C-alpha positions as CSV (number, residue, x, y, z in Angstrom):
1,M,12.6,-47.3,28.4
2,A,14.7,-45.3,30.8
3,L,18.0,-46.9,31.8
4,E,20.1,-45.7,34.7
5,M,23.7,-46.3,34.1
6,K,26.5,-46.0,36.6
7,P,29.8,-44.6,35.4
8,G,31.5,-48.0,35.7
9,Q,28.8,-49.6,33.6
10,A,29.2,-47.0,31.0
11,L,32.9,-47.7,30.8
12,F,32.3,-51.5,30.6
13,M,29.8,-50.9,27.8
14,W,32.2,-48.7,25.9
15,R,34.9,-51.3,26.2
16,D,32.6,-54.1,25.2
17,V,31.4,-52.2,22.1
18,N,35.0,-51.5,21.1
19,L,36.0,-55.1,21.7
20,A,33.1,-56.2,19.5
21,Q,34.3,-53.8,16.8
22,V,37.8,-55.2,16.9
23,R,36.5,-58.8,16.9
24,A,34.3,-58.1,13.9
25,G,37.2,-56.7,12.0
26,A,35.7,-53.2,11.8
27,P,38.1,-50.4,10.7
28,D,40.4,-49.1,13.3
29,L,39.4,-45.5,13.7
30,S,40.5,-43.0,16.3
31,S,38.1,-41.3,18.6
32,R,38.5,-38.1,16.4
33,Q,37.8,-40.1,13.3
34,Y,34.7,-41.7,14.9
35,A,33.5,-38.2,15.9
36,I,33.9,-37.0,12.3
37,L,32.2,-40.1,10.9
38,M,29.2,-39.8,13.3
39,T,28.9,-36.1,12.5
40,I,28.8,-36.9,8.8
41,Y,26.2,-39.7,9.2
42,L,24.0,-38.2,12.0
43,D,23.9,-34.5,11.0
44,L,22.1,-33.4,7.9
45,P,24.3,-32.8,4.8
46,P,25.9,-31.0,3.1
47,H,29.2,-31.5,5.0
48,T,32.4,-29.6,4.1
49,V,35.9,-29.8,5.4
50,R,35.6,-26.2,6.6
51,G,32.2,-26.9,8.3
52,L,33.4,-30.1,10.0
53,A,36.5,-28.3,11.2
54,E,34.4,-25.5,12.7
55,K,31.9,-27.9,14.3
56,L,34.6,-30.1,15.9
57,N,36.9,-27.2,16.8
58,V,39.9,-28.6,14.9
59,T,41.9,-27.5,12.0
60,K,41.1,-28.3,8.3
61,P,44.3,-30.4,8.0
62,V,43.0,-32.6,10.9
63,I,39.7,-33.1,9.0
64,T,41.6,-33.8,5.8
65,R,43.8,-36.5,7.3
66,A,40.8,-38.2,8.9
67,L,38.9,-38.1,5.6
68,D,42.0,-39.6,3.8
69,T,41.8,-42.6,6.1
70,M,38.0,-42.9,5.9
71,G,38.1,-42.5,2.2
72,K,40.6,-45.4,1.9
73,L,38.2,-47.5,3.9
74,G,35.3,-46.5,1.7
75,L,33.4,-44.9,4.5
76,V,33.1,-41.5,2.8
77,T,34.0,-39.8,-0.5
78,R,34.9,-36.2,-1.4
79,E,34.1,-34.0,-4.3
80,R,34.6,-30.4,-5.2
81,D,31.5,-28.2,-4.8
82,P,30.5,-27.3,-8.4
83,L,29.1,-23.9,-7.2
84,D,32.3,-23.0,-5.2
85,R,35.4,-25.0,-6.3
86,R,37.2,-24.0,-3.1
87,N,34.8,-26.1,-1.0
88,V,35.1,-29.9,-0.7
89,I,31.8,-31.7,-0.1
90,I,31.9,-35.0,1.9
91,K,29.5,-37.6,0.7
92,R,28.2,-40.7,2.6
93,T,28.7,-44.2,1.2
94,V,26.9,-47.4,1.5
95,A,29.9,-48.9,3.3
96,G,30.0,-46.0,5.7
97,A,26.3,-46.3,6.4
98,Q,26.7,-50.0,7.1
99,A,29.6,-49.3,9.5
100,V,27.6,-46.7,11.4
101,D,24.6,-49.1,11.5
102,H,26.8,-51.9,12.8
103,L,28.1,-49.7,15.5
104,A,24.6,-48.7,16.5
105,G,23.6,-52.4,16.7
106,L,26.5,-53.1,19.0
107,I,25.5,-50.3,21.3
108,V,21.9,-51.4,21.4
109,A,22.9,-55.0,22.1
110,N,25.1,-53.9,24.9
111,L,22.4,-51.7,26.4
112,R,19.9,-54.6,26.3
113,E,22.4,-56.8,28.0
114,L,22.9,-54.2,30.7
115,A,19.1,-53.8,31.1
116,R,18.8,-57.6,31.7
117,G,21.3,-57.3,34.5
């Protein structure tokens, strides 16, 4: 199904998805944190702080701060790479997968609503 979307419709959809997240009590993540979360859950692992920093073109401390927040929310965990103790490997969690799945469901529901007119 191809769906033509005008810029205004895209912005309304983005707003509606964000509102649904807020109303559902979803974690308050920044755009940067969502970009990191989506990268962890959509791209094949393994994920490291260094690799995420390079991929997103930000510094390692930026990734570390975001992971601190996401870790407190249970969306990801971190552990030292047993082969190279300098590396930190980011692991997915059930709660993180559920959060990403919930977001995907909201996007799909909004797209369906848009398609209905």
